[in-house]
C-alpha positions in Angstrom: 40.7 -41.5 -26.9 38.9 -38.2 -27.5 38.2 -37.0 -31.0 40.3 -33.9 -31.9 38.3 -30.7 -32.5 37.6 -29.8 -36.1 39.9 -27.1 -37.3 38.4 -23.6 -37.3 37.4 -22.3 -40.6 39.7 -19.6 -42.0 38.2 -17.5 -44.7 40.9 -16.7 -47.3 41.6 -13.1 -48.1 39.1 -12.0 -50.7 36.7 -14.8 -49.7 33.0 -14.4 -49.0 33.2 -13.5 -45.3 36.3 -11.3 -45.8 34.5 -9.4 -48.6 31.4 -8.9 -46.4 33.5 -7.5 -43.6 35.0 -5.0 -45.9 31.7 -4.0 -47.3 30.3 -3.6 -43.8 33.2 -1.4 -42.8 32.7 0.8 -45.8 29.0 1.2 -45.0 29.9 2.1 -41.4 32.3 4.8 -42.7 29.6 6.2 -45.0 27.1 6.3 -42.2 29.6 8.0 -39.9 30.4 10.6 -42.5 26.7 11.3 -43.1 26.1 11.7 -39.4 29.0 14.0 -39.0 27.8 16.1 -42.0 24.4 16.3 -40.5 25.8 17.3 -37.1 28.0 20.0 -38.6 25.0 21.3 -40.6 23.0 21.6 -37.4 25.9 23.2 -35.6 26.1 25.9 -38.3 22.5 26.7 -37.7 22.4 26.4 -33.9 25.8 26.8 -32.3 26.6 30.3 -33.5 23.4 32.0 -32.4 23.7 30.2 -29.1 27.3 31.4 -28.8 26.3 35.0 -29.5 23.6 34.8 -26.9 25.9 33.4 -24.2 28.7 36.0 -25.0 26.2 38.9 -24.9 25.2 37.8 -21.4 28.8 38.0 -20.1 30.3 41.2 -18.8 33.3 42.9 -20.4 35.3 41.9 -17.3 35.4 38.3 -18.7 37.3 39.6 -21.8 39.8 41.3 -19.5 40.5 38.0 -17.6 41.1 36.2 -20.9 43.4 39.1 -22.0 45.6 38.6 -18.9 46.2 35.0 -20.0 47.1 36.1 -23.5 49.4 38.8 -22.3 51.3 36.4 -20.1 51.8 34.0 -23.0 53.3 36.9 -25.1 55.5 38.3 -22.2 58.6 36.5 -23.5 58.3 37.9 -27.0 61.1 40.3 -27.9 59.8 43.9 -28.1 60.4 46.1 -31.1 62.5 49.3 -31.0 61.2 52.4 -29.2 60.7 54.1 -32.5 58.5 51.2 -33.8 56.6 51.1 -30.6 55.9 54.8 -30.7 54.7 54.6 -34.3 52.2 51.9 -33.6 51.1 53.5 -30.3 50.3 56.8 -32.2 48.2 55.1 -34.8 46.5 52.9 -32.2 45.5 56.0 -30.2 43.8 57.3 -33.3 41.9 54.1 -33.8 40.7 54.0 -30.1 39.6 57.6 -30.3 37.5 56.7 -33.3 35.7 53.8 -31.7 32.0 54.7 -31.1 31.0 55.2 -27.4 28.7 52.1 -27.4 31.7 49.9 -28.1 34.3 51.4 -25.8 33.6 49.1 -22.9 35.3 46.3 -24.7 38.5 48.3 -25.4 38.6 50.4 -22.2 42.0 49.0 -21.2 43.3 48.2 -24.7 47.0 48.3 -25.3 49.3 47.7 -28.3 52.7 46.1 -28.4 55.1 45.9 -31.3 56.9 42.6 -31.5 60.3 42.2 -33.1 59.5 39.4 -35.5 59.6 39.1 -39.2 56.2 37.5 -39.3 53.7 39.5 -41.3 50.9 39.3 -38.8 48.9 41.1 -36.1 46.5 39.7 -33.6 44.2 40.9 -30.8 43.2 39.3 -27.6 39.9 39.9 -25.9 39.8 43.4 -24.4 41.6 44.9 -27.4 45.2 44.1 -26.4 46.9 44.1 -29.8 50.2 42.6 -30.8 51.8 43.7 -34.2 54.8 42.1 -35.7 57.5 44.2 -37.2 57.4 42.1 -40.4 53.9 43.6 -41.0 54.9 47.0 -39.8 57.8 47.1 -42.4 55.4 46.3 -45.1 52.7 48.8 -44.2 52.6 52.6 -44.5 50.8 54.5 -41.7 47.4 54.3 -43.5 47.7 50.6 -44.0 48.9 50.0 -40.4 46.1 52.1 -39.1 43.6 50.0 -41.0 45.2 46.8 -39.6 44.9 48.2 -36.1 41.2 49.1 -36.7 40.6 45.5 -37.9 42.2 44.1 -34.8 40.3 46.3 -32.5 37.1 45.1 -34.2 37.9 41.6 -33.0 37.7 42.9 -29.5 34.6 45.0 -30.1 32.8 42.0 -31.6 34.3 39.8 -28.8 35.4 37.2 -31.3 38.0 35.7 -29.0 35.4 35.0 -26.3 33.0 33.7 -29.0 35.6 31.3 -30.2 36.1 29.9 -26.7 32.4 29.5 -26.0 31.7 28.0 -29.5 34.5 25.4 -29.2 33.2 24.3 -25.9 29.6 24.0 -27.2 30.8 22.0 -30.1 32.8 19.7 -28.0 30.1 19.1 -25.4 27.4 18.8 -28.1 29.2 16.2 -30.2 30.3 14.2 -27.2 26.7 14.1 -25.9 25.3 13.1 -29.3 28.0 10.5 -30.3 28.9 9.1 -26.9 32.2 7.2 -26.6 33.3 7.2 -30.2 36.3 5.2 -31.5 39.6 6.7 -32.7 38.5 6.9 -36.4 35.3 8.7 -35.5 37.2 11.0 -33.2 39.5 12.0 -36.0 36.5 12.7 -38.3 34.7 14.7 -35.6 37.9 16.7 -34.8 38.5 17.6 -38.4 34.9 18.5 -39.0 34.8 20.8 -36.0 38.1 22.4 -37.1 36.7 23.2 -40.5 33.6 24.7 -39.0 35.8 27.0 -36.8 37.8 28.1 -39.8 34.6 29.0 -41.6 33.6 31.2 -38.7 37.0 32.7 -38.6 36.7 33.8 -42.3 33.3 35.3 -41.6 34.8 37.2 -38.6 37.7 38.5 -40.7 35.2 39.9 -43.2 33.2 41.5 -40.3 36.4 43.2 -39.0 37.3 44.5 -42.4 33.9 46.1 -42.6 34.3 47.7 -39.2 37.7 49.1 -40.2 36.1 50.6 -43.3 33.3 52.2 -41.2 35.9 53.8 -38.9 37.9 55.0 -41.9 34.8 56.5 -43.5 33.8 58.3 -40.3 37.2 59.7 -39.8 38.1 60.4 -43.4 41.1 58.1 -43.3 42.7 57.1 -46.6 42.2 53.4 -47.6 44.9 53.3 -50.2 47.4 52.0 -47.7 45.1 49.1 -46.8 44.7 48.2 -50.5 48.5 48.3 -51.0 49.1 46.2 -47.9 46.7 43.5 -48.9 48.1 43.5 -52.5 51.6 43.0 -51.0 50.6 40.0 -48.8 52.1 36.8 -50.2 49.4 34.2 -50.9 49.4 31.2 -48.6 48.5 28.7 -51.3 46.0 27.0 -49.0 42.6 26.1 -50.4 39.9 28.6 -49.4 38.2 25.9 -47.3 41.3 25.6 -45.2 42.2 29.3 -45.0 41.6 31.1 -41.8 41.6 34.5 -43.6 39.9 35.5 -46.8 42.1 35.8 -49.9 44.2 39.0 -49.7 43.6 40.0 -53.3 39.9 39.6 -52.7 40.1 41.8 -49.6 41.9 44.5 -51.6 39.3 44.3 -54.4 36.5 44.8 -51.9 38.2 47.9 -50.4 38.7 49.3 -53.9 35.0 48.8 -54.6 34.2 50.6 -51.3 36.5 53.5 -52.3 34.7 53.7 -55.6 31.4 54.2 -53.8 32.6 56.9 -51.5 
């Protein structure tokens, strides 16, 4: 008769081995967090300059190809009334005429479309194709709306859309190469970290576009009072600054007021 095997040892919850496992898991999380922080720090220093270099080497025709994709995605949106479309088209023509010659290649085929939607927003695709929602148009006078359009055209001039595409691919490829086949927890941390980095770039780009709009306004003698009123009228999102894709509206208005005081 064979001797039965000894029962396997079961460490009770809170026992020595269980405690050691928990400590080991905590250490792993701390190490993972430190690695991700270091990678994001390196990305801040390296990815954006590399992104700019790659985008600078690409012809403006690339922007137009991307614009076609965006236009198709917006094709089903309800158009605003002819009156609203005529208003935004008139102001958009003024903005395009003010764009310096060295920047016009990136807005050579630019268009503007007024979308019948209560959302207080406007956006630009590569190539300068701008979509403005009537919710924002109702809030802005002509000076404010012209400033918004100049801001959106600046996104095309600086090629921010193409930069975002290139940057995201560089981040994804770089992190995948450095980390290899990471687990689900690590993937979540990496994804959130990369998203926050992209938001930071977005805020910087918004500031850059505000500056461009102010330059055009100064060159053309446009009033900036409407832009100040518009930013003051924007409802605050309530999101922490770290998680906001746009700078604080009140802060943007304050900067424009300071710019006006220096004119």
